[in-house]
LONU-114974 format. One record per residue: x, y, z of N, C-alpha, C in turn. Coordinates in pm, whole numbers, plus 50000, padded with zeros to 5 digits. Example, Ala and Ser with C-alpha at 12.3 -4.5 7.8 and 13.67 -1.06 7.14 Angstrom:
<atoms>
513194943150780512304955050780513204967050780 512854977550708513674989450714512905000350787 
</atoms>
This chain:
<atoms>
326883229794108327343214694144329003220194187 329283215694221331293219194304331893217394195 333043226694175334343224694090335073216694154 335483205893983336483197394124338073202794012 339423209694179340423212394066341603208794145 342513201794109343673198594090343713202694226 344133198094316344853200894454346143199694469 347283192894347348723184694416348653167594286 349223172194264349623159994120350533148294181 349683134394258350413119794315349943112194250 350603095894262350303088794185348873078794272 348503072894157347553065194216347163056894318 349133047494358349543037494370349683043694539 349953048694577350423059394690349683058894740 347843062294674346903065794805346763048894747 346793041794745347013025394820347353020694934 348623023594893349463019895004349273030895134 349123040195144347913049495227347373045095285 345343040895225345293025695270345593019395330 346473016395325347392997295364347703001195496 348463013495459348893016295614347433023795730 346213026395669345353031195793344463018795800 344623010795746343912996495741344422991695850 346452987995765347072983095914347322987496050 346003002496111346253005396180344643002996253 343853001396161342633001696185341612984496245 342162972996110341902966396103343082950396162 343082941396251343892931296269343522920996179 342412919796088342272912996051342812912795899 343272921895815343262928895743345292927395688 345662912495581346852910395619347532912895390 348382913995423349302920095335349432909595226 350122906795092350622898795033351172903294890 352462902394875352882908494732353892902894646 354002902394562355012898494468355762901794450 357262908194499358162905894530358612923794462 357162932694532356582945794421356702953294584 357142952794638357192965194775356872974494742 357762982194720358132998794706357153000994512 356762992594458355872994194371354952997694422 354372990594487352872985194537352822997094663 353602999694676354023013394780353212996794954 353622996694955353762982595103354772986295231 355882993795167356772998495259356122998295420 354733012395392354593010695538353683001495637 352682993995595352772984095586353782968895624 354462970595590355552953995598356382962895738 356602975395785357072978295897356652978996010 354902984695972354422981196101353972973096155 353722959196045352732948396107353552936895976 354852939396073355732926795969354842910095986 354402903996077353702892796114352322893096030 352092912095974350902910095849351242907795742 351952906395728352502913195573354052901295522 353282896895402353792878995325353992883895192 355982884095204356522880895153356142871795013 355722868794881355922847794845356902849894712 356902866594662358622864994620357512863594422 358152859694338357492861594189357512846294153 356542843794251355062835794204353782840694289 353452839894164351922847594173350692840094225 350892835094108349632817894174349742814294265 350452810394336351242811294507350602822294599 350282829894543350162841894579348762841294675 348192836194502345782839894496346042826894559 346282812794604346202799294572345722806094784 347292813394822347572817894957346832828695055 345942832794924345322846894980343822835595047 343312833294897342062826694919342272815995048 343392808895093343642794795244343652812095329 344232819595339343782828695421342612833595446 341682831195381340732839595401339842830795501 339722814995477339562805895584339702807095713 340522816795765340452817795914340392833295920 339572840595859338752851995948339552863195865 340932858595783341202876095742341362875295628 341482892695580340932900795533342622903595365 342662892195341344242898395186343932908995135 344922917995142344942921594982346242918994915 346182917194834347092913394729347712918094623 348992923194631349942934194575350662926694444 350702932194258351452930694180351112936094055 351612940793962351622952293859350102942593743 349572948893738347852942693671347952935893584 349092931893525349152919093383349052910393475 350362910093540350592893493686349202898893772 348512906293800347592903093905346762895293872 346122894593675344822887893639345732881893561 346102887493403346442875093268347482861293381 348472869493438348762860893445348812844593524 347522846793597347242844093784345132839593696 344862843093611343362839893581343122826393654 343362816093600343072804793637342392801593849 343342802693899343952807194011343042817794134 342242825993982341072838293979339932830394019 339732823093905339102818393933337942807593963 339472803294010338972783894087338822788794243 339842797294255339932794794405340042805394439 339552813094435338482826794425337492829594400 337012833994265335762834594217334812823394285 335002810994217334342801194212333962800494329 334872801594444334612791994548334432807694663 333842819494575333932831994672334702830794810 335562834094759336812840594899336622852394862 336462859595004336902873995052338482876995010 338702879894945340412884694849340102894294787 340982908894774340782916094769342322918994675 342412914194490343292920994454343612933194345 345122937894394344932953494382346182954094306 345812952994155346302956594081347142971994032 348122973494050348842986594004349802986093912 350402997293798350682998293681349962988293546 348632996893567347432994493479347852999193369 346892996093238347213007693098348253009693069 348243017892942348883020092829350003031492929 349443038293051349933047093109351143040093226 351793029993258352733024693244354273029193215 353773032293083354933036193052355843026192884 357133028292928358203024992868358883012292909 357873004692990357782985393042356872983492823 356092982192802355932987592749354752977992719 354662967492580352962961392593353382948192667 354352943192665353842929492776353252931492875 353982946292974353282944093095351972955593039 351212964092906350072969593000349272964792973 348592957893006347602956792984346332956093006 345502958592918344342962692830343252955892827 343582946092922342672933392895341992929593024 342502936093171342132930593271340632941393349 339962943393309338922949293370337822936393243 338032934593141336762920893061337392912393143 338692906593191338512894893217338092895493333 338102904293478338012900393613336012905193630 335472910993530334282919693517333122900493514 333842893693372333592883893409333502869693440 333782874193520334372861893699332062864693739 331872856493792330752859193866331042866094008 330542871193988330292878394222332012881594245 332432889694131333762897494117333252912694095 333942916794231333332937494222334902937494103 334312952594021335962956693952335722976793983 337362974494114336802993094072337762997594013 337923006493988339573012793833339153023293847 340203032993995339853044194083340373056793982 340773070094002340893079793918341783082393956 342123087994093343193097794124343393091194297 344733102094372344943090394499344013094594603 342983101194650341943103994700341113089894670 341213087594599339813083594561340643063594568 341923061594571342483051694542342683049394709 342463050894752342423055394944341773050094978 340573051694938339443055294951338613045694931 338703040194845338073027494792339263012194819 340433019894837341163004194972340303008495066 339683012895162339733014595293337873009395275 337393008595128335613003395113336112987395111 337352984395043337392966395024337432963395148 337642965495213338352959595296336602953195425 335102965495394334232963395503333332960995339 333902951295262333412949795157333632926595113 332312924495142332912911395157332762905495046 333072893795006333592885194875334622894194746 334872885894659335372888394593336152902894519 337282912994529337052923694424338472924394354 338722925194283339602935994190339762954994152 340872961994186341722972294233342312975394113 341192983894095343502986593944342983001693955 344473004893930345283020294002346843017293895 347613028293889348333030193795349493034893889 350563037393743351663042693800352533058693798 351263062993751351763076393708351763090393821 352723096793725351493107793883350723116693823 349543113793854348123124693799347463133593902 347063138593834346093146693885344793150094014 345133149594124344893147894250343243156394321 342473155694213340853160894236339293158694310 339923143794350338333143694406338653148694557 337963150694633338233152794757338363142694887 339323144094961339873133795044338343129595143 337333136295164336243133295211334893126395144 335373131395050333853121194942333563112194992 332353108994975332693093394993332163083494940 333173070294950333213059194851331923049494843 331483050694764330283039094791330263029694683 331603008794661330853008994576329253008094497 329763005894398328393009294328327643021194311 327793031294325327863038794316328333053094253 327703054994136328933069794093328303081394101 329323086594094329393098694160329593111894037 328333119593987328293131293908329363142893976 330113144393895330673157493915330593165293855 330083169393730329043185893669328263179793619 327373189793656325983188893526325913191993413 325473185493330325143189193195323433185093104 323023190993009322063188292931322283182192744 323843185292722323533181592554324473163292551 325243159092671325983148992655325863143692753 326093131992791327113125292863328363118292847 329163117092955330563117192950330763109693086 330773089993082330433082993173332643078593111 333193082493173334693082193235335453075093375 336473070493374336803056393470338693059693441 338543056393570340353058593566341043073493567 342433069293441343073082893429342313092293355 341103092293270340393088193204339643101093227 339113101393367338103115093468338743124793438 339693128793465340143140093463340393146293301 340283138393269340323143293076339253146993061 337963139293080336453141393120336503160293108 336973158193302336393170493335337363187193256 338193185393153339183190793104338193188592952 337363176792909337333182192805336373189992803 335563185992928333983191392963333973210092950 334783219592991335413228693055335743229392838 336443227892797336303228092652335233227992520 334383221192591333063219692547332453224092578 331813231492669331363246592731331983258092702 332803254192620333693273892521332693271792385 332673259592324331953256892222330603253192211 330073258892367328543252792366327793251192381 328073233792412327473225892373328203217992583 326583218192661327043212892782326913196392872 327853190792914328333180392927328553177193044 327273165993089327403157693204328293151693248 329223147093323330133140793395330063131293449 330583122693469330833111793574331233102493572 331943101993659332523091493755332053074993759 332453067293744332203053093725333543049993742 333793050293919334633043793961334263024893971 332823020393982333083006093989332493003593829 332932993193779333252988293689332082975493654 331902974393812331102959993806331032955694032 329312966293996328132962793982328412980393927 327902979693796327852993993741326492994093806 326693009193736325343019393868324983027393727 323783017993698322833017193530321643028193592 321403031893736320603037093761321023050893675 322053055293781323093069193724323373068393626 323823064193519323813061793317323133069693281 321143056693300320333060393286319143077593316 319403084293396318623089193467319573098993354 320923099693378321953113393222321233112893070 321363099893106321073098092942319323106092951 318573098892977317493106692989317483123192936 318023130592984318053144393007319153143792840 319883137292807321513137592744321083137492588 320473121292614319973115892444321063112092415 322133110492455323483105292375325133107692486 325343101192458326833090092586328053090392502 329163092492586330233086192540331243082292675 332093074092631332343066392746333883068392716 335023066592848336293067692856336623064492927 337613055592901338613045493012340113043392931 341313038493007342463031692965342563017892951 341613015692859341252998592856341232994092689 341802987792626340412973492516338712981192508 338862986992379337182990892414336262981092365 337172965092353336862954292413336642947492537 335272949892608335592941592712335802955092843 335662962892844336352970192920334272981092982 334892995093013333523004893053332182998492945 333063009092864331823011092698331652996792637 331982987092703330542973392623329682975292739 330312973792890328962974293011327742983592947 328442998092944327623007992987326933003892791 327292999092653325953000092570325052981492585 325662971592696324442966492742323292973092829 323802985592849322632998492944321353000592832 322683004792735321533017492705320843002992561 321642988692531320372982392408319602978292544 319352974792669318452966492728317482979692784 317792988592795316612993892842317413012292793 317963021292659317713034592693318203033092594 318513024292377319073027892285318943040892269 320523045392243320763060192235322453057992190 323073067192092323633067992011325133069492150 326143062592066327273060892242328833061092116 329433067292121330503066792104332483062192173 333473054392193333893051892318335043061292228 335963057892375337603062992406338133051792453 338723044592394339413035792434340483029592330 341313023392355342313015192325341643011392182 341543008992067341583005391972341592987391893 341622979192008341492964091944343502959291949 344072970792029345452969791984346092964492099 347662958492081348292960292178349002974892216 349562978292363350422991392366351602993192337 352783002292332353932999592351355293010092376 356003009092390357153009192445357133029992445 357383034992544356913053092531356043060592662 356423075192688355693081492779354733083892817 354073078192942352803079892919351623091292849 352443100592860351963113992729352493112192623 353253103292535352763101392395352393093692415 351613079392497351103064792454349703072392441 349393086692527347683085692557347633094992428 348593103892378348003112092271348103104292115 348843091292136348843083092036347833076291973 347073068792141345993060292089344383067992144 344453082092091343723084592140342663086192248 343723091592414342833081592483342753097792582 342913111292535342803120192602341773130792650 341453146492705340443155392629339913152692563 341083161292423340753165992275340293147092255 340423137292267339743128392167338053124692273 337843133992396336983131192400335883141992336 336333150592309335743166392267335893161692107 336313148792052335813147191889334973136991957 334773133791992333863118092065332113125892059 332593136192151331263143292229330713150992023 331883155391961331043165591911330683148691781 331303137291748330243129691651328973122691728 328753123091827328293116591919326943124191912 327433136291917325363148291905325473142691785 326413149091675325123147591509324833135891479 324763124491598323863109291622322983116791572 322423123591732321283122791838319533128491752 
</atoms>
């Protein structure tokens, strides 16, 4: 199994911007809509190169979703962009009625998700968005781990027909997924093989899971690490195949413990393979203002928290 190494830290939102730049060149049906956050969403190049396909909606997120839904009727593939809090919580009714229920081919792209938004504080650090979006029938939910994977997911969504939610972040984080790694919606990626415990992680916690696996190896614990970039549809086959070997699992995510990846995995276990599970997630609370590093430490969303969870779950086998 190949080792994944940091090739240089980048922000995942720039991966989205790079994906949009490429889509602008490759697919004339792709259009972009932004709610007054061009720089934050890295829409600059798309707007410059394809002004006729870029729509600045302003601070009117509900209108943006409605316009995006309408554009699909003419065969366009709209990518909407704003912060995750405004992409979901603020416009949930419009997403439910105009996109999900109506089965419109809208790609809802959300930056600044989770605690790593940092200093802007709890009002902007949405930790419920995965749960909100995965409950909508027919909605694909993707949460990427680094620059390369975010770019790949953006490209893949243009070829995927149906409503989709793409979640990424603000901070600079390790870029470790190979640029040529195939991105298949709904297909997890096995990062390292192990026999004692399965660690399934999503988003910024994937890199932390790899660091944790190295620390566990030094303790004589063999951890299998799986990158779950697609929360829905969930790759149940990959999870169950790993569990057949390890007999226990740890889930890790930058999201509320309620409604996220961990609960989706729990459903798989309950239906197909009951086994001990431990959760690395925010424990039913809002966030607060602080640096991303401070918050990930305080809310126990780092590699040490994953190591601790592994040690707990192994004792339960």
